[in-house]
C-alpha positions in Angstrom: -4.2 10.4 25.9 -3.4 14.2 25.6 -4.8 16.7 28.1 -5.3 20.2 26.6 -6.2 23.5 28.4 -7.9 25.7 25.9 -8.2 28.7 28.3 -5.1 30.7 27.2 -5.7 29.9 23.6 -9.3 31.3 23.7 -8.1 34.4 25.6 -5.5 35.1 22.9 -8.1 34.7 20.1 -10.6 37.0 21.8 -7.9 39.7 22.3 -7.1 39.6 18.6 -10.8 40.0 17.8 -10.9 43.1 19.9 -7.8 44.6 18.3 -9.0 44.0 14.8 -12.4 45.6 15.5 -10.8 48.6 17.1 -8.4 49.0 14.2 -11.3 49.5 11.9 -13.0 51.9 14.3 -12.7 55.8 14.2 -9.7 57.4 16.0 -11.7 58.3 19.0 -12.7 54.7 19.5 -9.3 53.4 18.7 -7.8 55.4 21.6 -10.1 53.7 24.1 -9.3 50.3 22.8 -6.0 49.5 24.6 -7.5 49.9 28.0 -10.4 47.6 27.0 -8.0 45.0 25.7 -5.8 45.2 28.8 -8.8 44.8 31.1 -10.2 42.0 29.1 -6.9 40.0 29.2 -5.9 40.7 32.8 -9.3 40.0 34.2 -8.8 42.6 37.0 -11.9 44.7 37.8 -13.6 43.7 34.5 -16.9 45.4 34.9 -15.7 48.9 35.9 -12.7 49.0 33.5 -15.0 48.2 30.6 -17.8 50.6 31.5 -15.5 53.6 32.1 -13.9 53.7 28.6 -17.3 53.2 27.0 -18.7 56.3 28.6 -15.6 58.4 27.8 -15.8 57.3 24.2 -19.5 58.2 23.9 -18.9 61.8 25.3 -16.7 63.4 22.6 -18.8 62.9 19.4 -22.4 61.9 20.2 -23.6 63.3 16.9 -21.4 61.2 14.6 -23.3 58.1 13.4 -20.4 56.1 12.3 -18.6 56.6 15.6 -21.7 55.6 17.5 -22.0 52.4 15.5 -18.4 51.5 16.2 -18.9 52.3 19.9 -21.8 49.9 20.0 -19.7 47.2 18.3 -16.9 47.7 20.9 -19.4 47.7 23.8 -20.9 44.4 22.5 -17.5 42.8 22.2 -16.4 44.0 25.6 -19.6 42.7 27.2 -19.2 39.3 25.6 -15.5 39.1 26.8 -16.4 40.1 30.3 -19.2 37.5 30.6 -17.1 34.7 29.2 -14.1 35.6 31.4 -16.5 35.5 34.4 -17.6 32.0 33.3 -14.0 30.9 33.0 -12.9 32.3 36.3 -12.3 28.8 37.7 -10.4 27.5 34.7 -7.1 28.7 36.0 -7.2 26.4 39.0 -8.3 23.3 37.2 -9.0 22.1 33.6 -11.4 19.7 32.1 -10.4 16.1 31.2 -11.6 14.9 27.7 -11.9 11.3 26.7 -10.8 12.0 23.1 -8.2 14.2 21.5 -10.8 15.2 18.9 -13.4 16.7 21.3 -13.9 20.4 20.5 -14.9 22.9 23.2 -18.3 24.6 22.7 -18.0 27.9 21.0 -15.1 26.9 18.7 -17.3 26.1 15.7 -16.0 29.2 13.9 -12.4 28.1 14.4 -13.2 24.6 13.2 -14.9 25.9 10.0 -12.0 28.3 9.2 -9.3 25.7 9.6 -10.8 22.6 7.9 -10.3 21.9 4.2 -13.6 20.6 2.9 -12.1 19.5 -0.3 -10.2 16.7 1.5 -12.2 13.5 1.8 -10.8 11.4 4.7 -13.0 8.4 3.8 -12.0 8.3 0.1 -15.6 8.4 -0.9 -16.9 9.6 -4.2 -18.6 12.9 -3.9 -22.2 12.9 -5.2 -23.1 16.5 -5.3 -20.9 19.4 -6.4 -20.5 22.3 -4.1 -22.3 25.4 -5.3 -20.2 28.5 -5.0 -21.4 32.1 -5.4 -19.3 33.8 -8.1 -19.9 37.3 -6.6 -19.3 36.2 -3.0 -16.6 38.8 -2.4 -18.9 41.7 -3.6 -21.0 41.4 -0.4 -21.0 44.9 1.2 -21.6 43.4 4.7 -18.1 41.8 4.6 -16.3 45.1 5.0 -13.1 43.5 3.5 -10.0 45.6 3.3 -7.9 45.4 0.1 -5.3 43.0 1.6 -8.0 40.5 2.7 -9.8 40.7 -0.6 -6.6 40.0 -2.6 -5.8 37.1 -0.3 -9.3 35.6 -0.9 -9.0 36.1 -4.6 -5.8 34.0 -4.7 -7.8 30.9 -3.5 -8.3 29.4 -7.0 -11.2 27.0 -7.7 -9.9 23.5 -8.0 -11.2 21.2 -10.7 -12.8 18.1 -9.1 -12.7 15.2 -11.6 -15.1 13.1 -9.7 -17.9 15.7 -10.2 -16.8 18.2 -12.8 -15.6 15.7 -15.4 -19.2 14.9 -16.3 -19.9 18.4 -17.7 -16.7 20.5 -17.4 -17.1 24.3 -17.0 -13.8 26.2 -17.5 -12.9 29.5 -15.8 -9.8 31.6 -15.7 -7.8 30.6 -12.6 -9.2 27.1 -12.4 -6.6 24.7 -10.9 -5.9 21.2 -12.2 -3.8 18.5 -10.5 -1.8 17.5 -13.6 -1.7 17.8 -17.3 -3.5 14.5 -17.9 -6.4 15.8 -15.9 -6.5 18.8 -18.2 -6.5 16.6 -21.3 -9.4 14.5 -20.0 -11.4 17.6 -19.1 -10.9 19.0 -22.6 -12.0 15.7 -24.2 -15.1 15.5 -21.9 -16.0 19.1 -22.8 -15.6 18.4 -26.5 -17.9 15.4 -26.2 -20.5 17.1 -24.1 -20.7 20.2 -26.3 -20.2 18.2 -29.6 -17.4 20.4 -30.9 -14.1 19.5 -32.4 -11.3 20.7 -30.1 -7.8 20.7 -31.4 -4.8 20.8 -29.1 -2.2 22.9 -30.9 0.3 22.8 -28.0 0.2 19.8 -25.8 3.2 18.8 -23.7 4.0 18.2 -20.1 3.9 21.9 -19.1 1.2 23.5 -21.1 -1.9 22.9 -23.2 -3.3 25.3 -25.8 -6.6 24.3 -27.4 -8.7 25.9 -30.1 -11.9 25.1 -31.9 -12.6 25.0 -35.7 -11.5 27.8 -38.0 -13.5 30.9 -37.5 -14.6 29.9 -34.0 -13.3 32.3 -31.2 -13.2 29.5 -28.5 -9.8 28.9 -27.1 -8.2 27.6 -23.8 -4.7 28.1 -22.4 -3.5 26.1 -19.5 0.0 26.5 -17.9 2.0 25.7 -14.8 1.7 27.7 -11.7 3.8 25.9 -9.1 4.6 29.0 -7.1 1.1 29.8 -6.0 -1.1 26.7 -6.7 1.4 23.9 -7.1 -0.4 22.6 -10.3 -1.8 23.7 -13.6 -4.0 26.8 -14.0 -6.2 28.2 -16.8 -4.4 31.4 -17.8 -6.7 32.4 -20.7 -10.1 31.3 -21.8 -12.8 32.3 -24.3 -16.1 30.3 -24.0 -18.0 31.5 -27.0 -18.6 29.1 -29.9 -19.6 30.0 -33.4 -19.0 26.6 -35.0 -21.6 23.9 -35.9 -22.2 20.9 -33.7 -21.0 17.6 -35.0 -22.2 14.0 -34.5 -18.9 12.2 -34.8 -15.8 12.8 -32.6 -12.5 11.0 -32.2 -12.6 12.0 -28.5 -15.5 9.6 -28.0 -13.3 6.6 -27.5 -14.1 3.1 -26.2 -12.1 3.9 -23.0 -14.2 7.1 -22.4 -17.5 5.1 -22.9 -16.2 2.5 -20.5 -15.5 5.0 -17.7 -18.8 6.7 -18.3 -21.0 3.6 -18.3 -19.2 1.1 -16.1 -21.8 1.6 -13.4 -24.5 0.7 -15.9 -22.7 -2.5 -16.7 -22.4 -3.3 -13.0 -26.2 -3.2 -12.7 -26.8 -5.1 -16.0 -23.8 -7.1 -17.2 -25.9 -8.7 -20.0 -26.7 -5.3 -21.6 -26.7 -5.8 -25.4 -25.1 -3.4 -27.8 -28.5 -2.1 -29.0 -29.4 -1.0 -25.5 -25.9 0.3 -24.9 -26.1 2.4 -28.1 -29.5 3.9 -27.0 -28.0 5.0 -23.7 -25.0 6.6 -25.4 -27.3 8.4 -27.8 -29.5 9.8 -25.0 -26.4 10.9 -23.1 -24.3 12.5 -25.8 -26.6 12.7 -28.9 -24.1 10.7 -30.9 -24.1 7.1 -32.2 -20.8 5.3 -32.2 -20.4 2.2 -34.4 -20.9 -1.3 -33.0 -17.2 -2.1 -32.9 -16.5 0.8 -30.6 -19.4 -0.1 -28.4 -18.2 -3.7 -28.2 -14.8 -2.7 -27.1 -16.2 -0.4 -24.5 -18.4 -3.2 -23.1 -15.5 -5.5 -23.0 -13.3 -3.0 -21.1 -16.2 -2.3 -18.7 -16.6 -6.0 -17.9 -12.8 -6.4 -17.5 -12.8 -3.5 -15.1 -15.7 -5.1 -13.1 -14.3 -8.6 -12.9 -10.6 -8.1 -13.3 -8.2 -10.1 -15.4 -9.8 -13.4 -16.2 -6.5 -15.3 -16.3 -5.3 -13.7 -13.1 -8.4 -14.9 -11.2 -7.2 -18.5 -11.5 -4.1 -17.6 -9.4 -6.4 -16.5 -6.5 -8.4 -19.7 -6.3 -6.3 -21.1 -3.5 -6.6 -17.9 -1.6 -10.4 -17.9 -2.1 -10.6 -21.5 -0.8 -8.7 -20.5 2.3 -11.1 -17.6 2.9 -14.1 -19.9 2.4 -12.9 -22.4 4.9 -11.9 -19.7 7.4 -15.2 -17.9 7.4 -17.4 -21.0 7.0 -15.7 -23.8 8.9 -16.8 -27.2 7.7 -17.0 -26.0 4.0 -15.0 -27.9 1.5 -12.8 -26.5 -1.2 -9.9 -28.1 -3.1 -8.5 -28.4 -6.6 -6.1 -30.4 -8.6 -3.8 -29.3 -11.3 -2.0 -30.8 -14.3 1.7 -30.1 -15.0 1.7 -28.9 -18.6 4.6 -28.0 -20.8 4.0 -25.0 -22.9 4.7 -25.5 -26.6 7.7 -23.6 -27.8 9.1 -22.4 -24.5 9.1 -25.7 -22.7 8.1 -24.0 -19.4 6.1 -26.3 -17.1 3.0 -24.7 -15.6 0.3 -25.9 -13.3 -3.1 -25.8 -15.1 -6.4 -26.3 -13.3 -7.8 -29.8 -13.9 -10.6 -30.2 -11.3 -12.1 -28.1 -8.6 -14.7 -29.0 -5.9 -16.5 -26.9 -3.4 -19.4 -27.1 -1.0 -20.8 -24.9 1.8 -21.2 -26.2 5.3 -24.6 -24.6 5.7 -25.9 -26.5 2.6 -24.4 -29.8 3.7 -25.9 -29.6 7.2 -29.3 -28.5 5.9 -29.4 -31.3 3.3 -28.5 -34.0 5.7 -30.8 -32.8 8.5 -34.0 -32.2 6.6 -34.0 -33.2 2.9 -34.9 -36.5 1.3 -32.1 -39.0 0.2 -32.3 -37.9 -3.4 -29.5 -36.3 -5.4 -30.0 -34.8 -8.9 -26.8 -34.4 -10.9 -26.1 -32.7 -14.2 -23.4 -30.8 -16.0 -23.4 -27.4 -17.7 -20.8 -25.7 -19.9 -19.1 -22.6 -18.7 -19.5 -19.7 -21.1 -16.1 -18.0 -20.7 -12.9 -17.8 -22.6 -11.3 -20.8 -20.9 -14.6 -22.8 -21.0 -14.9 -25.9 -18.8 -17.9 -27.9 -17.4 -19.7 -27.2 -14.1 -21.0 -30.3 -12.4 -23.7 -29.8 -9.8 -25.5 -31.9 -7.2 -28.9 -30.7 -6.2 -31.4 -32.0 -3.7 -35.1 -31.3 -3.1 -36.3 -29.4 0.0 -39.6 -29.9 1.9 -41.5 -27.5 -0.3 -40.4 -29.4 -3.5 -37.9 -26.7 -4.4 -34.2 -27.0 -5.3 -31.6 -27.3 -2.6 -28.0 -26.9 -3.6 -25.5 -29.5 -2.2 -22.2 -29.2 -4.0 -20.5 -28.2 -7.2 -17.4 -29.1 -9.2 -15.5 -27.9 -12.2 -13.7 -30.1 -14.8 -12.2 -29.7 -18.2 -14.6 -32.0 -20.0 -17.7 -34.0 -19.1 -16.6 -37.7 -19.3 -16.7 -40.9 -17.3 -13.6 -40.1 -15.3 -14.8 -36.6 -14.5 -18.2 -37.9 -13.2 -16.5 -40.7 -11.2 -14.2 -38.1 -9.5 -17.1 -35.8 -8.7 -19.4 -38.5 -7.3 -16.6 -40.0 -5.2 -15.8 -36.6 -3.8 -19.4 -35.9 -3.1 -19.9 -39.3 -1.4 -16.9 -38.7 0.9 -17.9 -35.1 1.6 -21.4 -36.1 2.7 -19.9 -39.0 4.7 -22.1 -41.6 2.9 -21.1 -45.2 3.7 -24.3 -47.0 2.9 -25.5 -46.2 -0.6 -28.6 -48.5 -0.7 -30.9 -45.9 0.7 -30.0 -43.2 -1.8 -31.5 -42.3 -5.2 -29.6 -40.7 -8.0 -31.5 -38.7 -10.7 -29.7 -37.9 -13.9 -29.8 -37.9 -17.7 -29.2 -41.2 -19.5 -25.5 -40.7 -20.4 -23.3 -43.7 -20.8 -20.3 -42.2 -18.9 -22.6 -41.1 -16.1 -24.3 -44.5 -15.8 -20.9 -46.3 -15.3 -19.8 -43.7 -12.8 -23.0 -44.1 -10.7 -22.8 -47.8 -10.7 -19.2 -47.7 -9.5 -19.5 -45.0 -6.8 -23.1 -45.6 -5.7 -23.4 -49.4 -6.4 -26.5 -50.0 -4.3 -28.3 -46.8 -5.0 -31.4 -46.5 -7.2 -30.5 -44.7 -10.4 -33.4 -42.9 -12.2 -33.3 -41.4 -15.6 -35.1 -38.3 -17.0 -38.0 -39.6 -19.1 -37.9 -36.6 -21.4 -34.4 -37.6 -22.5 -35.4 -41.2 -22.8 -38.3 -40.3 -25.1 -35.9 -38.3 -27.2 -33.7 -41.4 -27.6 -36.9 -43.4 -28.3 -37.8 -41.1 -31.2 -34.2 -41.1 -32.5 -34.5 -44.8 -32.8 -37.3 -44.3 -35.3 -40.3 -44.6 -33.1 -42.0 -41.3 -33.9 -45.6 -40.1 -33.6 -47.8 -38.7 -30.8 -49.4 -42.1 -30.2 -46.2 -43.8 -29.4 -45.0 -40.8 -27.3 -48.2 -40.9 -25.2 -47.8 -44.6 -24.7 -44.3 -44.1 -23.3 -45.6 -41.4 -20.9 -48.5 -43.7 -19.7 -46.0 -46.5 -19.1 -43.7 -44.2 -17.1 -46.6 -42.9 -15.0 -47.9 -46.3 -14.1 -47.8 -46.4 -10.3 -48.6 -50.2 -9.9 -47.9 -53.4 -11.8 -51.5 -53.8 -13.1 -51.6 -50.4 -14.7 -48.1 -50.9 -16.1 -48.9 -54.2 -17.8 -52.1 -52.7 -19.3 -50.1 -49.8 -20.8 -47.4 -52.1 -22.1 -50.0 -54.2 -23.9 -51.4 -51.1 -25.6 -47.9 -50.1 -26.8 -47.4 -53.6 -28.2 -50.6 -53.2 -30.2 -49.6 -49.9 -31.5 -46.0 -50.9 -32.5 -44.3 -54.2 -32.0 -40.8 -52.7 -32.7 -41.4 -49.9 -30.1 -42.5 -52.6 -27.6 -39.3 -54.5 -28.1 -37.2 -51.3 -27.7 -38.9 -50.5 -24.4 -38.5 -54.1 -23.1 -34.7 -53.7 -23.2 -34.8 -50.8 -20.7 -34.4 -51.3 -17.0 -37.8 -50.8 -15.5 -36.8 -49.3 -12.1 -35.0 -46.5 -13.9 -38.0 -44.7 -15.4 -41.3 -46.4 -14.4 -43.0 -45.4 -11.1 -44.4 -48.9 -10.5 -40.8 -50.1 -9.9 -39.5 -47.1 -8.0 -38.4 -47.5 -4.4 -40.7 -45.7 -1.9 -37.9 -44.9 0.6 -37.0 -41.4 -0.8 -40.6 -40.3 -1.0 -40.3 -38.9 -4.5 -41.9 -40.2 -7.7 -40.6 -37.5 -10.2 -39.8 -38.6 -13.7 -38.0 -35.5 -14.9 -34.7 -34.0 -13.9 -36.4 -30.6 -13.7 -34.7 -29.5 -10.5 -31.3 -29.7 -12.2 -32.8 -27.6 -15.1 -34.2 -25.1 -12.7 -30.8 -24.9 -10.9 -29.2 -24.4 -14.3 -31.4 -21.3 -14.9 -30.6 -20.1 -11.4 -26.9 -20.1 -12.0 -26.9 -19.1 -15.6 -25.6 -15.6 -15.1 -22.8 -16.9 -12.9 -21.6 -19.3 -15.6 -20.9 -16.4 -17.9 -18.4 -14.7 -15.5 -14.7 -15.5 -14.9 -14.0 -18.2 -12.4 -13.5 -16.1 -9.3 -16.4 -13.8 -10.1 -18.5 -17.0 -10.7 -17.6 -18.3 -7.3 -18.5 -15.0 -5.6 -21.8 -14.8 -7.3 -22.8 -18.4 -6.5 -21.8 -17.9 -2.8 -23.9 -14.7 -2.5 -26.9 -16.2 -4.3 -26.9 -19.1 -1.8 -26.4 -16.8 1.1 -29.3 -14.6 0.1 -31.4 -17.7 -0.7 -31.0 -19.2 2.8 -32.0 -15.9 4.4 -35.0 -15.5 2.1 -36.2 -19.0 2.9 -36.0 -18.4 6.6 -38.1 -15.2 6.2 -40.7 -17.0 4.1 -41.1 -19.8 6.5 -41.7 -17.3 9.4 -44.9 -16.3 7.5 -46.3 -19.8 7.0 -49.1 -21.3 9.1 -50.1 -24.9 9.4 -48.2 -28.2 9.6 -47.1 -28.6 5.9 -45.4 -26.4 3.4 -47.5 -24.2 1.0 -46.8 -26.1 -2.2 -47.7 -29.4 -0.6 -50.9 -27.8 0.9 -51.9 -26.5 -2.5 -51.5 -30.0 -4.0 -53.5 -31.5 -1.2 -56.3 -29.0 -1.9 -56.4 -30.1 -5.5 -56.6 -33.8 -4.5 -59.4 -32.9 -2.1 -61.5 -31.8 -5.0 -60.8 -35.1 -6.8 -61.8 -37.0 -3.8 -65.4 -35.8 -4.2 -66.0 -38.5 -6.8 -64.8 -41.3 -4.5 -67.3 -43.6 -2.7 -65.8 -44.8 0.6 -67.0 -48.0 2.4 -65.4 -48.5 5.9 -64.2 -51.9 6.8 -63.0 -51.2 10.4 -59.6 -51.1 11.9 -58.8 -48.0 9.8 -59.3 -50.0 6.6 -61.5 -48.7 3.7 -62.7 -49.8 0.3 -62.7 -46.9 -2.1 -64.5 -46.9 -5.4 -63.2 -44.4 -7.9 -65.2 -42.5 -10.5 -64.7 -45.5 -12.8 -66.8 -48.4 -11.3 -64.3 -51.1 -12.1 -61.5 -49.4 -10.0 -61.7 -50.2 -6.3 -58.8 -49.5 -4.0 -58.0 -50.7 -0.5 -56.8 -47.9 1.8 -55.1 -48.4 5.2 -54.9 -45.1 7.1 -52.9 -46.7 9.9 -50.4 -48.3 7.6 -50.5 -45.3 5.3 -50.9 -47.3 2.2 -53.2 -47.4 -0.9 -53.4 -49.9 -3.8 -52.8 -47.0 -6.2 -49.3 -46.7 -4.5 -49.2 -43.0 -4.9 -49.2 -42.5 -1.1 -46.3 -44.8 -0.6 -44.2 -43.3 -3.3 -44.6 -39.6 -2.4 -45.6 -39.6 1.3 -48.5 -37.3 0.3 -52.0 -38.6 0.5 -53.7 -39.6 -2.7 -57.4 -38.6 -3.3 -58.5 -42.1 -2.3 -56.9 -41.6 1.2 -58.2 -38.1 1.5 -61.8 -39.4 0.9 -61.2 -42.0 3.7 -60.0 -39.2 6.0 -63.2 -37.3 5.3 -65.3 -40.3 6.2 -63.2 -41.0 9.4 -63.3 -37.3 10.4 -59.5 -36.9 10.3 -57.3 -34.1 9.1 -55.4 -35.3 6.0 -52.5 -32.9 6.7 -51.7 -34.9 9.9 -51.0 -38.0 7.8 -48.6 -36.3 5.4 -45.0 -37.5 5.8 -42.8 -35.4 8.0 -40.4 -34.6 5.2 -43.0 -32.0 4.0 -43.6 -30.3 7.3 -42.7 -26.7 8.1 -40.6 -27.8 11.1 -38.4 -29.9 8.9 -38.2 -27.1 6.4 -36.9 -24.7 9.2 -34.4 -27.3 10.2 -33.0 -27.6 6.7 -32.6 -23.8 6.3 -31.6 -23.1 9.8 -27.9 -22.7 8.8 -26.6 -19.4 7.4 -23.5 -18.6 5.3 -21.0 -16.2 6.8 -20.1 -13.4 4.3 -16.6 -13.6 2.7 -14.1 -10.8 2.8 -13.3 -9.0 -0.4 -10.5 -10.1 -2.8 -8.1 -7.4 -1.5 -8.3 -9.0 2.0 -7.6 -12.5 0.8 -4.6 -14.1 2.6 -1.9 -15.4 0.2 -1.5 -19.1 0.4 1.9 -20.7 -0.1 1.1 -22.7 -3.2 2.1 -22.8 -6.9 0.3 -20.4 -9.2 -2.7 -22.0 -10.9 -3.2 -21.3 -14.6 -6.5 -21.6 -16.6 -7.8 -24.8 -18.0 -6.4 -25.6 -21.4 -7.4 -28.8 -23.2 -5.5 -27.8 -26.4 -4.0 -30.8 -28.2 -0.7 -28.8 -28.5 -0.1 -29.1 -24.8 1.4 -32.2 -23.4 1.1 -33.4 -19.9 4.4 -34.0 -18.1 
């Protein structure tokens, strides 16, 4: 810490102020100034020494107005000095102690303003507003500037600020530029903004001479001025144009459009060329061709995301940062040693990659049902690949991300690797209580049977119906029969619907008979996972949720997926804070709908919480056990949510149906699942370099041979 005594410094400055004012005063005032200055500095008898010269000065020429004005100025300066010296009388014996070297003493604001360069930006932040300067500032009569001071101020050239002035350059004689490249860019920007053809007749490292079309008086000359400004200065300029405006310029390059609209692409990376062309037309009143717009968009996305191939070499660094900031998260990858054709150089190419967030794993295991929906999606980038996902269902019947993986192609071995990694990551030892939901793919079926041998494997009925129609069983009647069979919640209803299908088509009945019943029919589903869904809609919803991320390079994709999940967890926590009641909103809405259906049910109590319920069709009578939470329709057992038969019994028994809903749908369980937050990651520039071989992009070309 540095201790500074400002007393002597301030006295010197104030003495200079007195001398300068006296120097401008008339001779009669100037003769009285030395005694004033000496008395001000010495501090001896300040009041009398100041008052006496003032009276002597006022006596010789009381009729001269200018001298009287100067006398008043000197008297005011003297009075201020005396008062401040009296306030600082104790400063010689002791000095103030400051906690910081940057603390300024009160009254030094004028010194601070005079000695600070406002053009220097310590924070390296982009300026938003240009500084407005008065062109005739030196013509102010109140300044009373002498010739030397006016000349010194005129030598302070206006500096061209590319962050602000490049958008609409305005040239002036004496304007200073940092280098010749900045001059060239400013001339091109001026040409595009004014829609005039500017030709550079002399353009080298020390000068630039530009003219307009023939007959147009506009010209610009820029040369070096290292002696005074240390850069390039406009030496001559004529701003008048007599030429016609044009609608096509070579200066309007793809690189220029990229720099101009890169912020637009940051906000909307899916901007199509038609929208891009409309923005360019509104900005410059010109319409570049689609090829130039396409190149500009490509350069802008490259500037936003960086080199796509180089991002693969940072994957290990990203994984280290993920595990550092979010302990318990999983990230690892495997590579294939590939010999490049022609060169024979062996490189490590990415083969598989797996990652999961600790907050998602903890939330899934602590609150979600034992159901995992898996699916694969193609990555829409230059190096392609397939993204494998594992998604659960939260307490409000919404998607809950668990883990993701990336492989070269979707095949049996890839799914087997992903499911094995997922099982070990979630620490699943007993697979009998788990349910896997997926499409009916042959490689996926074998992988699930091998990794989750005791788990229930369900198939998406929509894909099964597509296979059903491809087998030649077409028509709305057969399609509706398939849906009725799949929706059968008990054996009696299933048998009835199968008989109807047999009547409609014997061949279709035989095709359905070959299917495994517990993979797509509710009547044969396990009621442990409390879910009776027939479609893999949650995977499809998750696909739409991450669609934008799949179109980005690998590291940008990982960043976007992480931030989406981080914001989603926070949003879910805020939503849950607004909920009231025991169960989640979507479940409550479903219960309200079933309550309306229960109005057509006739309930007959049997005692001991048993009821006989007659539905709207007289032949359908169901037995409901409120204590055992069962119904002959089996909807209550499958989902954990009361069916309309059970709700009718609750009305008769004066019970709240929400209290009998399974705890997996409660708000408390929901809060427990989303009680974990993701810790933000540091930017790429802060990633710590991991001592590992460089990873290269996936390449499944047949020309490459694995070593």
